[in-house]
N, C-alpha and C positions, 0 to 999 in steps of 0.2 A: 436412597433409604436405609437407615440403618436401625431395626426395630428390635427392638430390649424388654424387660420386664415392665420397667420405670418410663423409659422414655422411647420416644420416634426422634429421632435426629434424621434433619436433612438441610443440607445432602451430606453425603460421606466424605466428597473431595470437594477439597478449597479451590477452587479455580479464579485464578488472577490471570486479567489480561494485560500483563506484562506491558507495560511502559516505562523505559529507563527515566531517572531523576523525576520519579511522578509517585504521588502515595498512590496503594490501589485498595480498594475494602470490595468484601463480598461478604455475606451471611450468613449463620445458622438459625434453623428455627429448631427449637425444642417443643416438643408435645407429650405432657404431663399424660399417662393412658391411665394412670389410678385414681384412688379416691385418696391418695396420699397424698403432703405434701413431699417436695422432689429436691431435693438440696443438689448443685451441680457445681463443677470445678474443670476449669481448661487449663493443661499444661501445653507448653512446647517444646521443640529440642531445639530454638531458639531463640530464645522469648527476646533478645536485643534488638532481632528483624524486626517482628510481632505486638501489634498490641491488642489486646483485645476486651473489648468493654460490652457487660460484666463477664472477668474471668472468673467469678463466681457469682452465684446468684438461687434462687429458689423458684418454682413453676410449682404453681400452685395446683391441687385438684382441677385434671378434664381441660386445663388449658393450655398455652401457650409461653413461650418466650425467645425473644431474638435475640441471639449474639452477633458481635460485629467484629470481624477480624480485621484488622488494615495491618498492613503489607509496607514497611518503611522504605523512602525511596532509594532506590538503586543504582549503583553510579554504574556497574558493567552489565550482561547478560549472561547467564551462567551458558555453559558449553551444551549445544541442543537441546537449551531451553526445557532441561531435567532438573528436576527443583527434590531435595532428597528430604526439607524438612518438615517432619509429622508432628502430630498435635493428636491427644489423647483426653478423652472426654468421659471424666467420673462422676457418677448419681450416687446417690442413696436415701433411702427413706427418713424423713425428717418428723417432728414431733410436729404438730399440729399450730397453726401459728405462728411458726420460725421465718424469721426476716433474715434476710445478706448479713443483717451486722451482727448475726448469730452464730454466721458459721464460722467452723476451725478447723485446719487440719488433721486432728482425730478423728472426724468426724470418716475422713475418706481414707483411713487407717484400716488395712485385712488385718494385720496384729491387731487389731483390738478387738478385732472377731464382727467388723461389720461388713454389708453385704452389698460389696458395693462394685455397680455394673462400669466397664470402660468400654468405649469403642473407641479406633484408632481411626483416626482422620492423614490422609494425605494432601498433599503441596499439588496442586497441576499446572501449571501457567501455560495458560491461548494465548493466540496471536489478537490483539485490539481488533475490532467490528472498524471496518474500513465506510466511510462517511456515503451515502449516494449517490453515485454521478448527476450533476447538473441537469433537468431538461429543459432543450431552448424550448422558445415559445413558436410557437405553431408546427411545433412537428408533429407528427404523424402518431398515431395512438399503437404503441407497441414497435416502434423504431428506434433504433439504438443511436444516441447522437455521436458514437465515438467512429461508430458505421461509416453515419454520415458526412464526417469529417473525413475519416480515410475515404470513402468513393472520391467523395470531392476534388482530395487531394490528386487522389489516381488519374482523375479525370484531367487536372490542371498539369499535371505532369506528361499526359501522353499528350495531350495539343502543343505542349511547346519544344516535348522534343520531334515533332513533326514538323512545328516552326523551322528549327533548328536545321535539319535533315534539308527542306526547301531551301532552304538560305543558303547553304554548303551545296547544293547541286547548282545553283544560281551562280555560285560563285567560279564555280571549276568551268559551269560554260562559258563566263565570260573571262576567265581566264586563258582559256582554250581560243573565244573567240580572238583576244588581244595577243597571243601569240603568231594567231596566224595573218592575223593585218598586222606584226612586226617583222613578219616573212616577206612577204606581200610590198610592204613599203620600203624594204631591203634591196625586193630584187628591180621595184621599180627605181629606186636612184644609183642603183648601179647601170640601169639602159640610158637612164638618161646622162649619166656621167659620159658613158663610152662614147654614146652620139654626139656629146660636148655642146646638147642645146641647155634651155635655161629650164626649171622647172614648171611641169607642167600642172594644168590647173587641176587635175585631177589628185594629183602629189601633194597638190594643198588642201585637198578634202579629204583626204584618207589621214591626214595630221592632225586635223581639225577633231574627225569623226574620234580619233585613238588618242587624243586627250579628254576628250569628253566621256570616252568609256571608262578611260582610268579613274579620273573624277569622280564618276559615278563607284566605281569598284571600291574605291577609298571609302565613300560615306557607307557601305553595308557592310564593311567588313569591318 
């Protein structure tokens, strides 16, 4: 708050929650501390960028007046979100019963001998407020929905990894068993050929078992 002899001004920083391509407004409250009528005028270093309503006016004795400052939609954000724009609020005592229509530029001329108070206001860009996160129905008081989702996702991921490891171990065991059976089958086949005999019942059983095991392995893979 800026406190002068005529007006209290709140705030002294014009804070705009900056968003691209969107008009943004903030307000000033002027409080007349005196028993006189006080005329005011608002100037800015960048008049094309801002709209001030009202930019001139009168604050009656012991009363307040609100001024709305609107920043036009911006197409790009400034570097480091810093703004060099400034405002100047001038105030001066006026005759009783004066209205906004009676205000002239000469009233704020120091060269004319008028006691003009001046207050400089700076512009500050702030990040827009984020909407609150939705709370799921049935969630416990004080619990965080994001935390719940994260915990569930972590648990599901652990179960999946454990299942993959188990399947890989079973696959490796099956491959080892298959290789062992192939070696035994090859030895058995060589023995039968050397003896010149027919294929034994054990040879047929081993071939059938090997086919079943290979089919099971292909399905699991």
